[in-house]
CHARMM-style PDB file with segment names, atoms N, HN, CA, C and O in Angstrom:
ATOM      1  N   MET     1     -48.263 -43.273  28.176  1.00  0.00      PROA
ATOM      2  CA  MET     1     -47.126 -44.178  27.644  1.00  0.00      PROA
ATOM      3  C   MET     1     -46.838 -43.924  26.414  1.00  0.00      PROA
ATOM      4  O   MET     1     -47.829 -43.475  25.840  1.00  0.00      PROA
ATOM      5  N   SER     2     -45.626 -44.033  25.519  1.00  0.00      PROA
ATOM      6  HN  SER     2     -44.820 -44.398  25.986  1.00  0.00      PROA
ATOM      7  CA  SER     2     -45.876 -43.709  24.314  1.00  0.00      PROA
ATOM      8  C   SER     2     -45.325 -45.144  23.246  1.00  0.00      PROA
ATOM      9  O   SER     2     -44.408 -45.944  23.432  1.00  0.00      PROA
ATOM     10  N   GLU     3     -46.334 -45.023  22.100  1.00  0.00      PROA
ATOM     11  HN  GLU     3     -47.079 -44.372  21.949  1.00  0.00      PROA
ATOM     12  CA  GLU     3     -46.731 -46.334  21.876  1.00  0.00      PROA
ATOM     13  C   GLU     3     -46.601 -46.000  19.584  1.00  0.00      PROA
ATOM     14  O   GLU     3     -47.253 -45.199  18.914  1.00  0.00      PROA
ATOM     15  N   ARG     4     -45.780 -46.766  19.230  1.00  0.00      PROA
ATOM     16  HN  ARG     4     -45.250 -47.416  19.774  1.00  0.00      PROA
ATOM     17  CA  ARG     4     -45.769 -46.604  17.661  1.00  0.00      PROA
ATOM     18  C   ARG     4     -47.188 -46.355  17.366  1.00  0.00      PROA
ATOM     19  O   ARG     4     -48.097 -46.945  17.951  1.00  0.00      PROA
ATOM     20  N   ILE     5     -47.391 -45.327  16.302  1.00  0.00      PROA
ATOM     21  HN  ILE     5     -46.653 -44.848  15.828  1.00  0.00      PROA
ATOM     22  CA  ILE     5     -48.158 -44.930  15.580  1.00  0.00      PROA
ATOM     23  C   ILE     5     -49.054 -45.391  15.254  1.00  0.00      PROA
ATOM     24  O   ILE     5     -50.164 -45.197  15.749  1.00  0.00      PROA
ATOM     25  N   ARG     6     -48.676 -46.447  13.927  1.00  0.00      PROA
ATOM     26  HN  ARG     6     -47.774 -46.605  13.526  1.00  0.00      PROA
ATOM     27  CA  ARG     6     -49.362 -47.656  13.347  1.00  0.00      PROA
ATOM     28  C   ARG     6     -50.077 -48.814  14.357  1.00  0.00      PROA
ATOM     29  O   ARG     6     -51.174 -49.371  14.301  1.00  0.00      PROA
ATOM     30  N   THR     7     -48.741 -48.933  15.475  1.00  0.00      PROA
ATOM     31  HN  THR     7     -47.850 -48.480  15.520  1.00  0.00      PROA
ATOM     32  CA  THR     7     -49.859 -50.302  16.423  1.00  0.00      PROA
ATOM     33  C   THR     7     -50.987 -49.150  17.194  1.00  0.00      PROA
ATOM     34  O   THR     7     -51.939 -49.872  17.488  1.00  0.00      PROA
ATOM     35  N   LEU     8     -51.194 -48.279  17.473  1.00  0.00      PROA
ATOM     36  HN  LEU     8     -50.420 -47.692  17.234  1.00  0.00      PROA
ATOM     37  CA  LEU     8     -52.421 -47.378  17.545  1.00  0.00      PROA
ATOM     38  C   LEU     8     -53.350 -47.439  17.063  1.00  0.00      PROA
ATOM     39  O   LEU     8     -54.346 -47.760  17.710  1.00  0.00      PROA
ATOM     40  N   LYS     9     -53.431 -47.099  15.451  1.00  0.00      PROA
ATOM     41  HN  LYS     9     -52.621 -46.838  14.925  1.00  0.00      PROA
ATOM     42  CA  LYS     9     -54.679 -47.073  14.757  1.00  0.00      PROA
ATOM     43  C   LYS     9     -54.702 -48.439  14.355  1.00  0.00      PROA
ATOM     44  O   LYS     9     -55.535 -48.715  13.491  1.00  0.00      PROA
ATOM     45  N   VAL    10     -54.044 -49.275  14.743  1.00  0.00      PROA
ATOM     46  HN  VAL    10     -53.368 -49.051  15.445  1.00  0.00      PROA
ATOM     47  CA  VAL    10     -54.206 -51.166  14.441  1.00  0.00      PROA
ATOM     48  C   VAL    10     -55.489 -51.461  15.927  1.00  0.00      PROA
ATOM     49  O   VAL    10     -56.518 -52.134  15.998  1.00  0.00      PROA
ATOM     50  N   ARG    11     -54.794 -50.619  16.870  1.00  0.00      PROA
ATOM     51  HN  ARG    11     -53.958 -50.072  16.813  1.00  0.00      PROA
ATOM     52  CA  ARG    11     -55.679 -51.291  17.814  1.00  0.00      PROA
ATOM     53  C   ARG    11     -56.878 -50.576  18.015  1.00  0.00      PROA
ATOM     54  O   ARG    11     -57.558 -51.269  18.771  1.00  0.00      PROA
ATOM     55  N   TYR    12     -57.644 -49.272  17.647  1.00  0.00      PROA
ATOM     56  HN  TYR    12     -57.092 -48.709  17.033  1.00  0.00      PROA
ATOM     57  CA  TYR    12     -58.431 -48.473  17.698  1.00  0.00      PROA
ATOM     58  C   TYR    12     -59.046 -48.473  16.260  1.00  0.00      PROA
ATOM     59  O   TYR    12     -59.241 -47.399  15.692  1.00  0.00      PROA
ATOM     60  N   PRO    13     -59.378 -49.756  15.619  1.00  0.00      PROA
ATOM     61  CA  PRO    13     -59.690 -48.998  14.159  1.00  0.00      PROA
ATOM     62  C   PRO    13     -61.386 -47.834  13.736  1.00  0.00      PROA
ATOM     63  O   PRO    13     -62.170 -48.311  14.556  1.00  0.00      PROA
ATOM     64  N   ASN    14     -61.679 -47.426  13.456  1.00  0.00      PROA
ATOM     65  HN  ASN    14     -61.041 -47.038  12.790  1.00  0.00      PROA
ATOM     66  CA  ASN    14     -62.559 -46.413  12.836  1.00  0.00      PROA
ATOM     67  C   ASN    14     -62.866 -45.568  13.935  1.00  0.00      PROA
ATOM     68  O   ASN    14     -64.001 -45.398  14.380  1.00  0.00      PROA
ATOM     69  N   GLN    15     -61.638 -44.948  14.436  1.00  0.00      PROA
ATOM     70  HN  GLN    15     -60.716 -45.086  14.075  1.00  0.00      PROA
ATOM     71  CA  GLN    15     -62.007 -44.091  15.226  1.00  0.00      PROA
ATOM     72  C   GLN    15     -60.821 -42.700  14.863  1.00  0.00      PROA
ATOM     73  O   GLN    15     -59.872 -42.798  14.085  1.00  0.00      PROA
ATOM     74  N   TRP    16     -61.122 -41.696  15.504  1.00  0.00      PROA
ATOM     75  HN  TRP    16     -61.892 -41.616  16.137  1.00  0.00      PROA
ATOM     76  CA  TRP    16     -60.271 -40.372  15.252  1.00  0.00      PROA
ATOM     77  C   TRP    16     -59.405 -40.499  16.885  1.00  0.00      PROA
ATOM     78  O   TRP    16     -59.788 -40.713  18.036  1.00  0.00      PROA
ATOM     79  N   LEU    17     -57.778 -40.183  16.092  1.00  0.00      PROA
ATOM     80  HN  LEU    17     -57.467 -40.009  15.158  1.00  0.00      PROA
ATOM     81  CA  LEU    17     -56.846 -40.476  17.615  1.00  0.00      PROA
ATOM     82  C   LEU    17     -56.458 -38.892  17.678  1.00  0.00      PROA
ATOM     83  O   LEU    17     -56.677 -38.255  16.648  1.00  0.00      PROA
ATOM     84  N   ALA    18     -56.170 -38.533  18.256  1.00  0.00      PROA
ATOM     85  HN  ALA    18     -55.992 -39.051  19.093  1.00  0.00      PROA
ATOM     86  CA  ALA    18     -56.122 -37.434  19.273  1.00  0.00      PROA
ATOM     87  C   ALA    18     -54.265 -38.153  19.241  1.00  0.00      PROA
ATOM     88  O   ALA    18     -54.232 -39.370  19.062  1.00  0.00      PROA
ATOM     89  N   ILE    19     -52.902 -37.461  19.399  1.00  0.00      PROA
ATOM     90  HN  ILE    19     -52.929 -36.472  19.545  1.00  0.00      PROA
ATOM     91  CA  ILE    19     -51.629 -38.066  19.658  1.00  0.00      PROA
ATOM     92  C   ILE    19     -51.014 -36.762  19.362  1.00  0.00      PROA
ATOM     93  O   ILE    19     -51.122 -35.951  18.443  1.00  0.00      PROA
ATOM     94  N   LYS    20     -49.887 -36.881  21.161  1.00  0.00      PROA
ATOM     95  HN  LYS    20     -49.800 -37.540  21.908  1.00  0.00      PROA
ATOM     96  CA  LYS    20     -49.142 -36.235  21.462  1.00  0.00      PROA
ATOM     97  C   LYS    20     -47.808 -36.710  20.751  1.00  0.00      PROA
ATOM     98  O   LYS    20     -47.244 -37.682  21.254  1.00  0.00      PROA
ATOM     99  N   VAL    21     -47.251 -36.121  19.636  1.00  0.00      PROA
ATOM    100  HN  VAL    21     -47.709 -35.331  19.228  1.00  0.00      PROA
ATOM    101  CA  VAL    21     -46.124 -37.030  19.232  1.00  0.00      PROA
ATOM    102  C   VAL    21     -44.941 -36.635  19.936  1.00  0.00      PROA
ATOM    103  O   VAL    21     -44.732 -35.455  20.216  1.00  0.00      PROA
ATOM    104  N   THR    22     -44.059 -37.681  20.275  1.00  0.00      PROA
ATOM    105  HN  THR    22     -44.229 -38.640  20.048  1.00  0.00      PROA
ATOM    106  CA  THR    22     -42.780 -37.811  20.772  1.00  0.00      PROA
ATOM    107  C   THR    22     -41.720 -38.463  20.071  1.00  0.00      PROA
ATOM    108  O   THR    22     -40.586 -38.485  20.550  1.00  0.00      PROA
ATOM    109  N   LYS    23     -42.034 -39.068  18.827  1.00  0.00      PROA
ATOM    110  HN  LYS    23     -42.955 -39.050  18.438  1.00  0.00      PROA
ATOM    111  CA  LYS    23     -41.218 -39.045  17.755  1.00  0.00      PROA
ATOM    112  C   LYS    23     -41.373 -39.271  17.241  1.00  0.00      PROA
ATOM    113  O   LYS    23     -42.191 -40.159  16.999  1.00  0.00      PROA
ATOM    114  N   ARG    24     -40.250 -38.236  16.061  1.00  0.00      PROA
ATOM    115  HN  ARG    24     -39.585 -37.515  16.258  1.00  0.00      PROA
ATOM    116  CA  ARG    24     -40.671 -38.366  14.751  1.00  0.00      PROA
ATOM    117  C   ARG    24     -39.171 -38.637  13.608  1.00  0.00      PROA
ATOM    118  O   ARG    24     -37.980 -38.503  13.887  1.00  0.00      PROA
ATOM    119  N   GLY    25     -39.867 -39.086  12.185  1.00  0.00      PROA
ATOM    120  HN  GLY    25     -40.835 -39.195  11.958  1.00  0.00      PROA
ATOM    121  CA  GLY    25     -38.934 -40.054  11.081  1.00  0.00      PROA
ATOM    122  C   GLY    25     -38.242 -38.852  10.759  1.00  0.00      PROA
ATOM    123  O   GLY    25     -38.531 -37.750  11.227  1.00  0.00      PROA
ATOM    124  N   PRO    26     -37.211 -39.110   9.852  1.00  0.00      PROA
ATOM    125  CA  PRO    26     -36.692 -38.343   9.138  1.00  0.00      PROA
ATOM    126  C   PRO    26     -36.874 -37.133   8.008  1.00  0.00      PROA
ATOM    127  O   PRO    26     -36.302 -36.195   7.454  1.00  0.00      PROA
ATOM    128  N   HSD    27     -38.130 -37.894   8.101  1.00  0.00      PROA
ATOM    129  HN  HSD    27     -38.595 -38.657   8.552  1.00  0.00      PROA
ATOM    130  CA  HSD    27     -38.614 -37.157   7.028  1.00  0.00      PROA
ATOM    131  C   HSD    27     -39.868 -35.376   8.096  1.00  0.00      PROA
ATOM    132  O   HSD    27     -40.183 -34.234   7.762  1.00  0.00      PROA
ATOM    133  N   HSD    28     -40.034 -36.018   8.999  1.00  0.00      PROA
ATOM    134  HN  HSD    28     -39.777 -36.946   9.271  1.00  0.00      PROA
ATOM    135  CA  HSD    28     -40.564 -35.306   9.864  1.00  0.00      PROA
ATOM    136  C   HSD    28     -42.195 -35.765  10.522  1.00  0.00      PROA
ATOM    137  O   HSD    28     -42.960 -35.148  11.263  1.00  0.00      PROA
ATOM    138  N   GLU    29     -42.288 -37.035   9.914  1.00  0.00      PROA
ATOM    139  HN  GLU    29     -41.666 -37.537   9.311  1.00  0.00      PROA
ATOM    140  CA  GLU    29     -43.585 -37.811   9.721  1.00  0.00      PROA
ATOM    141  C   GLU    29     -44.033 -38.372  11.200  1.00  0.00      PROA
ATOM    142  O   GLU    29     -43.530 -39.474  10.984  1.00  0.00      PROA
ATOM    143  N   PRO    30     -44.456 -38.485  12.247  1.00  0.00      PROA
ATOM    144  CA  PRO    30     -45.478 -38.633  13.270  1.00  0.00      PROA
ATOM    145  C   PRO    30     -44.950 -40.438  13.154  1.00  0.00      PROA
ATOM    146  O   PRO    30     -45.133 -41.307  12.302  1.00  0.00      PROA
ATOM    147  N   LEU    31     -44.254 -40.405  14.442  1.00  0.00      PROA
ATOM    148  HN  LEU    31     -44.105 -39.700  15.134  1.00  0.00      PROA
ATOM    149  CA  LEU    31     -43.894 -42.696  14.497  1.00  0.00      PROA
ATOM    150  C   LEU    31     -44.272 -42.423  15.670  1.00  0.00      PROA
ATOM    151  O   LEU    31     -45.449 -42.105  15.497  1.00  0.00      PROA
ATOM    152  N   ILE    32     -44.051 -42.335  16.770  1.00  0.00      PROA
ATOM    153  HN  ILE    32     -43.096 -42.593  16.910  1.00  0.00      PROA
ATOM    154  CA  ILE    32     -44.134 -42.414  18.165  1.00  0.00      PROA
ATOM    155  C   ILE    32     -44.672 -41.561  19.260  1.00  0.00      PROA
ATOM    156  O   ILE    32     -44.014 -40.713  19.863  1.00  0.00      PROA
ATOM    157  N   GLY    33     -45.950 -41.863  19.474  1.00  0.00      PROA
ATOM    158  HN  GLY    33     -46.485 -42.552  18.985  1.00  0.00      PROA
ATOM    159  CA  GLY    33     -46.766 -40.543  20.379  1.00  0.00      PROA
ATOM    160  C   GLY    33     -47.472 -41.339  21.750  1.00  0.00      PROA
ATOM    161  O   GLY    33     -47.334 -42.533  22.018  1.00  0.00      PROA
ATOM    162  N   GLU    34     -48.216 -40.386  22.482  1.00  0.00      PROA
ATOM    163  HN  GLU    34     -48.328 -39.416  22.264  1.00  0.00      PROA
ATOM    164  CA  GLU    34     -48.806 -40.392  23.101  1.00  0.00      PROA
ATOM    165  C   GLU    34     -50.495 -40.275  22.819  1.00  0.00      PROA
ATOM    166  O   GLU    34     -51.012 -39.238  22.404  1.00  0.00      PROA
ATOM    167  N   LEU    35     -51.302 -41.601  23.137  1.00  0.00      PROA
ATOM    168  HN  LEU    35     -50.882 -42.444  23.474  1.00  0.00      PROA
ATOM    169  CA  LEU    35     -52.641 -41.065  23.092  1.00  0.00      PROA
ATOM    170  C   LEU    35     -53.182 -40.625  24.399  1.00  0.00      PROA
ATOM    171  O   LEU    35     -53.153 -41.005  25.570  1.00  0.00      PROA
ATOM    172  N   LEU    36     -53.848 -39.355  23.474  1.00  0.00      PROA
ATOM    173  HN  LEU    36     -53.871 -39.046  22.523  1.00  0.00      PROA
ATOM    174  CA  LEU    36     -54.719 -38.503  24.396  1.00  0.00      PROA
ATOM    175  C   LEU    36     -56.198 -38.756  24.322  1.00  0.00      PROA
ATOM    176  O   LEU    36     -57.009 -38.770  25.248  1.00  0.00      PROA
ATOM    177  N   ALA    37     -56.318 -38.878  23.519  1.00  0.00      PROA
ATOM    178  HN  ALA    37     -55.659 -38.866  22.766  1.00  0.00      PROA
ATOM    179  CA  ALA    37     -58.294 -38.922  23.013  1.00  0.00      PROA
ATOM    180  C   ALA    37     -58.725 -39.716  21.701  1.00  0.00      PROA
ATOM    181  O   ALA    37     -58.030 -39.986  20.721  1.00  0.00      PROA
ATOM    182  N   ARG    38     -59.918 -39.984  21.922  1.00  0.00      PROA
ATOM    183  HN  ARG    38     -60.483 -39.765  22.717  1.00  0.00      PROA
ATOM    184  CA  ARG    38     -60.248 -40.940  20.757  1.00  0.00      PROA
ATOM    185  C   ARG    38     -61.645 -40.818  20.698  1.00  0.00      PROA
ATOM    186  O   ARG    38     -62.314 -40.939  21.724  1.00  0.00      PROA
ATOM    187  N   ALA    39     -62.196 -40.574  19.521  1.00  0.00      PROA
ATOM    188  HN  ALA    39     -61.652 -40.476  18.687  1.00  0.00      PROA
ATOM    189  CA  ALA    39     -63.778 -40.742  19.674  1.00  0.00      PROA
ATOM    190  C   ALA    39     -63.573 -41.400  18.241  1.00  0.00      PROA
ATOM    191  O   ALA    39     -62.614 -41.529  17.480  1.00  0.00      PROA
ATOM    192  N   PRO    40     -65.493 -41.911  18.218  1.00  0.00      PROA
ATOM    193  CA  PRO    40     -66.546 -42.049  16.819  1.00  0.00      PROA
ATOM    194  C   PRO    40     -66.382 -40.878  15.780  1.00  0.00      PROA
ATOM    195  O   PRO    40     -66.661 -41.152  14.613  1.00  0.00      PROA
ATOM    196  N   THR    41     -66.063 -39.913  16.005  1.00  0.00      PROA
ATOM    197  HN  THR    41     -65.836 -39.691  16.953  1.00  0.00      PROA
ATOM    198  CA  THR    41     -66.368 -38.572  14.896  1.00  0.00      PROA
ATOM    199  C   THR    41     -65.095 -37.491  15.261  1.00  0.00      PROA
ATOM    200  O   THR    41     -64.345 -37.591  16.232  1.00  0.00      PROA
ATOM    201  N   HSD    42     -65.066 -36.589  14.369  1.00  0.00      PROA
ATOM    202  HN  HSD    42     -65.675 -36.508  13.580  1.00  0.00      PROA
ATOM    203  CA  HSD    42     -63.765 -35.663  13.955  1.00  0.00      PROA
ATOM    204  C   HSD    42     -64.347 -34.825  15.181  1.00  0.00      PROA
ATOM    205  O   HSD    42     -63.538 -34.425  16.019  1.00  0.00      PROA
ATOM    206  N   ARG    43     -65.640 -34.550  15.329  1.00  0.00      PROA
ATOM    207  HN  ARG    43     -66.297 -34.875  14.648  1.00  0.00      PROA
ATOM    208  CA  ARG    43     -66.595 -33.615  15.889  1.00  0.00      PROA
ATOM    209  C   ARG    43     -66.139 -33.433  17.371  1.00  0.00      PROA
ATOM    210  O   ARG    43     -65.775 -32.559  18.158  1.00  0.00      PROA
ATOM    211  N   ALA    44     -66.458 -35.254  17.256  1.00  0.00      PROA
ATOM    212  HN  ALA    44     -66.754 -35.964  16.616  1.00  0.00      PROA
ATOM    213  CA  ALA    44     -66.324 -35.740  19.346  1.00  0.00      PROA
ATOM    214  C   ALA    44     -64.434 -35.396  19.750  1.00  0.00      PROA
ATOM    215  O   ALA    44     -63.910 -34.824  20.706  1.00  0.00      PROA
ATOM    216  N   LEU    45     -64.053 -35.829  18.940  1.00  0.00      PROA
ATOM    217  HN  LEU    45     -64.479 -36.294  18.163  1.00  0.00      PROA
ATOM    218  CA  LEU    45     -62.968 -35.466  19.390  1.00  0.00      PROA
ATOM    219  C   LEU    45     -62.275 -34.187  19.689  1.00  0.00      PROA
ATOM    220  O   LEU    45     -61.455 -33.986  20.585  1.00  0.00      PROA
ATOM    221  N   HSD    46     -62.753 -33.307  18.751  1.00  0.00      PROA
ATOM    222  HN  HSD    46     -63.419 -33.471  18.023  1.00  0.00      PROA
ATOM    223  CA  HSD    46     -62.130 -31.750  19.227  1.00  0.00      PROA
ATOM    224  C   HSD    46     -62.675 -31.366  20.483  1.00  0.00      PROA
ATOM    225  O   HSD    46     -61.978 -30.793  21.320  1.00  0.00      PROA
ATOM    226  N   ARG    47     -64.270 -31.732  20.738  1.00  0.00      PROA
ATOM    227  HN  ARG    47     -64.836 -32.198  20.058  1.00  0.00      PROA
ATOM    228  CA  ARG    47     -64.847 -31.191  21.696  1.00  0.00      PROA
ATOM    229  C   ARG    47     -64.175 -32.041  22.875  1.00  0.00      PROA
ATOM    230  O   ARG    47     -64.929 -32.175  23.839  1.00  0.00      PROA
ATOM    231  N   ARG    48     -62.782 -32.709  23.020  1.00  0.00      PROA
ATOM    232  HN  ARG    48     -62.170 -32.600  22.237  1.00  0.00      PROA
ATOM    233  CA  ARG    48     -62.114 -33.310  24.086  1.00  0.00      PROA
ATOM    234  C   ARG    48     -60.813 -32.609  24.120  1.00  0.00      PROA
ATOM    235  O   ARG    48     -60.084 -32.408  25.092  1.00  0.00      PROA
ATOM    236  N   LEU    49     -60.634 -32.229  22.719  1.00  0.00      PROA
ATOM    237  HN  LEU    49     -61.225 -32.392  21.930  1.00  0.00      PROA
ATOM    238  CA  LEU    49     -58.955 -31.215  22.860  1.00  0.00      PROA
ATOM    239  C   LEU    49     -58.902 -30.049  23.676  1.00  0.00      PROA
ATOM    240  O   LEU    49     -59.936 -29.386  23.591  1.00  0.00      PROA
ATOM    241  N   LYS    50     -57.968 -29.545  24.499  1.00  0.00      PROA
ATOM    242  HN  LYS    50     -57.129 -30.084  24.568  1.00  0.00      PROA
ATOM    243  CA  LYS    50     -57.858 -28.637  24.341  1.00  0.00      PROA
ATOM    244  C   LYS    50     -56.953 -27.491  23.862  1.00  0.00      PROA
ATOM    245  O   LYS    50     -56.967 -26.261  23.849  1.00  0.00      PROA
ATOM    246  N   ASP    51     -55.662 -29.141  23.231  1.00  0.00      PROA
ATOM    247  HN  ASP    51     -55.651 -30.141  23.242  1.00  0.00      PROA
ATOM    248  CA  ASP    51     -54.184 -28.321  22.893  1.00  0.00      PROA
ATOM    249  C   ASP    51     -54.065 -28.771  21.082  1.00  0.00      PROA
ATOM    250  O   ASP    51     -54.043 -29.870  20.528  1.00  0.00      PROA
ATOM    251  N   PRO    52     -53.985 -26.871  20.357  1.00  0.00      PROA
ATOM    252  CA  PRO    52     -54.356 -27.895  19.132  1.00  0.00      PROA
ATOM    253  C   PRO    52     -52.883 -27.982  18.676  1.00  0.00      PROA
ATOM    254  O   PRO    52     -52.811 -27.555  17.524  1.00  0.00      PROA
ATOM    255  N   ASN    53     -51.632 -28.393  19.169  1.00  0.00      PROA
ATOM    256  HN  ASN    53     -51.691 -28.740  20.105  1.00  0.00      PROA
ATOM    257  CA  ASN    53     -50.232 -29.369  19.038  1.00  0.00      PROA
ATOM    258  C   ASN    53     -50.702 -30.446  18.905  1.00  0.00      PROA
ATOM    259  O   ASN    53     -50.090 -31.201  19.661  1.00  0.00      PROA
ATOM    260  N   VAL    54     -51.520 -31.014  18.321  1.00  0.00      PROA
ATOM    261  HN  VAL    54     -52.017 -30.401  17.707  1.00  0.00      PROA
ATOM    262  CA  VAL    54     -51.666 -32.270  18.654  1.00  0.00      PROA
ATOM    263  C   VAL    54     -52.064 -33.772  16.936  1.00  0.00      PROA
ATOM    264  O   VAL    54     -52.816 -33.923  15.974  1.00  0.00      PROA
ATOM    265  N   TYR    55     -51.218 -34.265  17.454  1.00  0.00      PROA
ATOM    266  HN  TYR    55     -50.607 -34.142  18.236  1.00  0.00      PROA
ATOM    267  CA  TYR    55     -51.579 -35.261  15.909  1.00  0.00      PROA
ATOM    268  C   TYR    55     -52.748 -35.421  15.914  1.00  0.00      PROA
ATOM    269  O   TYR    55     -53.297 -35.696  16.981  1.00  0.00      PROA
ATOM    270  N   GLU    56     -53.542 -35.292  14.650  1.00  0.00      PROA
ATOM    271  HN  GLU    56     -53.096 -35.068  13.783  1.00  0.00      PROA
ATOM    272  CA  GLU    56     -54.919 -35.943  14.463  1.00  0.00      PROA
ATOM    273  C   GLU    56     -54.721 -37.057  13.336  1.00  0.00      PROA
ATOM    274  O   GLU    56     -53.755 -37.131  12.575  1.00  0.00      PROA
ATOM    275  N   THR    57     -55.895 -37.961  13.383  1.00  0.00      PROA
ATOM    276  HN  THR    57     -56.680 -37.901  14.000  1.00  0.00      PROA
ATOM    277  CA  THR    57     -55.315 -39.361  12.568  1.00  0.00      PROA
ATOM    278  C   THR    57     -56.853 -40.040  12.345  1.00  0.00      PROA
ATOM    279  O   THR    57     -57.572 -40.256  13.321  1.00  0.00      PROA
ATOM    280  N   TYR    58     -57.178 -40.277  11.306  1.00  0.00      PROA
ATOM    281  HN  TYR    58     -56.594 -40.102  10.513  1.00  0.00      PROA
ATOM    282  CA  TYR    58     -58.705 -41.063  11.385  1.00  0.00      PROA
ATOM    283  C   TYR    58     -57.678 -42.727  10.925  1.00  0.00      PROA
ATOM    284  O   TYR    58     -56.683 -42.882  10.216  1.00  0.00      PROA
ATOM    285  N   THR    59     -58.492 -43.672  11.701  1.00  0.00      PROA
ATOM    286  HN  THR    59     -59.299 -43.546  12.277  1.00  0.00      PROA
ATOM    287  CA  THR    59     -57.740 -45.008  11.245  1.00  0.00      PROA
ATOM    288  C   THR    59     -58.760 -46.168  10.667  1.00  0.00      PROA
ATOM    289  O   THR    59     -58.819 -47.393  10.776  1.00  0.00      PROA
ATOM    290  N   GLY    60     -59.360 -45.380  10.148  1.00  0.00      PROA
ATOM    291  HN  GLY    60     -59.312 -44.385  10.060  1.00  0.00      PROA
ATOM    292  CA  GLY    60     -60.545 -46.457   8.700  1.00  0.00      PROA
ATOM    293  C   GLY    60     -60.391 -45.100   7.339  1.00  0.00      PROA
ATOM    294  O   GLY    60     -59.788 -44.049   7.117  1.00  0.00      PROA
ATOM    295  N   ARG    61     -61.186 -45.832   6.850  1.00  0.00      PROA
ATOM    296  HN  ARG    61     -61.676 -46.685   7.030  1.00  0.00      PROA
ATOM    297  CA  ARG    61     -61.163 -45.258   4.967  1.00  0.00      PROA
ATOM    298  C   ARG    61     -62.337 -43.476   5.603  1.00  0.00      PROA
ATOM    299  O   ARG    61     -63.372 -43.288   6.242  1.00  0.00      PROA
ATOM    300  N   ILE    62     -61.695 -42.949   5.170  1.00  0.00      PROA
ATOM    301  HN  ILE    62     -60.854 -43.102   4.651  1.00  0.00      PROA
ATOM    302  CA  ILE    62     -61.934 -41.465   5.557  1.00  0.00      PROA
ATOM    303  C   ILE    62     -63.868 -41.438   4.615  1.00  0.00      PROA
ATOM    304  O   ILE    62     -63.942 -41.885   3.470  1.00  0.00      PROA
ATOM    305  N   PRO    63     -64.652 -41.099   5.045  1.00  0.00      PROA
ATOM    306  CA  PRO    63     -66.044 -41.352   4.685  1.00  0.00      PROA
ATOM    307  C   PRO    63     -65.867 -39.844   3.667  1.00  0.00      PROA
ATOM    308  O   PRO    63     -65.284 -38.785   3.903  1.00  0.00      PROA
ATOM    309  N   ARG    64     -66.637 -40.311   2.499  1.00  0.00      PROA
ATOM    310  HN  ARG    64     -67.110 -41.171   2.308  1.00  0.00      PROA
ATOM    311  CA  ARG    64     -66.500 -39.311   1.153  1.00  0.00      PROA
ATOM    312  C   ARG    64     -67.426 -37.693   2.288  1.00  0.00      PROA
ATOM    313  O   ARG    64     -66.685 -36.878   2.839  1.00  0.00      PROA
ATOM    314  N   GLN    65     -68.148 -37.631   2.344  1.00  0.00      PROA
ATOM    315  HN  GLN    65     -68.750 -38.293   1.897  1.00  0.00      PROA
ATOM    316  CA  GLN    65     -68.796 -36.480   2.853  1.00  0.00      PROA
ATOM    317  C   GLN    65     -68.711 -36.257   4.878  1.00  0.00      PROA
ATOM    318  O   GLN    65     -69.552 -35.948   5.722  1.00  0.00      PROA
ATOM    319  N   ALA    66     -66.916 -36.694   4.942  1.00  0.00      PROA
ATOM    320  HN  ALA    66     -66.232 -36.946   4.256  1.00  0.00      PROA
ATOM    321  CA  ALA    66     -66.436 -36.263   6.088  1.00  0.00      PROA
ATOM    322  C   ALA    66     -66.833 -34.471   6.816  1.00  0.00      PROA
ATOM    323  O   ALA    66     -66.911 -33.389   6.234  1.00  0.00      PROA
ATOM    324  N   ILE    67     -66.971 -34.762   7.984  1.00  0.00      PROA
ATOM    325  HN  ILE    67     -66.908 -35.641   8.457  1.00  0.00      PROA
ATOM    326  CA  ILE    67     -66.903 -32.429   7.784  1.00  0.00      PROA
ATOM    327  C   ILE    67     -65.711 -32.479   8.649  1.00  0.00      PROA
ATOM    328  O   ILE    67     -65.478 -32.998   9.740  1.00  0.00      PROA
ATOM    329  N   LEU    68     -65.193 -31.940   8.010  1.00  0.00      PROA
ATOM    330  HN  LEU    68     -65.382 -31.518   7.123  1.00  0.00      PROA
ATOM    331  CA  LEU    68     -63.286 -32.066   9.115  1.00  0.00      PROA
ATOM    332  C   LEU    68     -62.972 -30.199   8.994  1.00  0.00      PROA
ATOM    333  O   LEU    68     -63.028 -29.448   8.020  1.00  0.00      PROA
ATOM    334  N   PHE    69     -62.750 -30.029   9.958  1.00  0.00      PROA
ATOM    335  HN  PHE    69     -62.704 -30.640  10.749  1.00  0.00      PROA
ATOM    336  CA  PHE    69     -62.556 -28.403  10.901  1.00  0.00      PROA
ATOM    337  C   PHE    69     -61.966 -28.136  11.446  1.00  0.00      PROA
ATOM    338  OT1 PHE    69     -62.048 -27.014  11.945  1.00  0.00      PROA
TER     339      PHE     69
END
């Protein structure tokens, strides 16, 4: 079920989210999508994902020493 991305960010605080974007705004920004996976760390999220064409976002403050890959 597609939902507003900002709603998903509020529902899952301090989580990494993988979202299949179903609607984009006028500047190609993701607006609506389907939640595919969520995890407390970026690494854990990548272990669950098989599709590289997924929008990833973090819903909390990004830690200073976050490791992104």
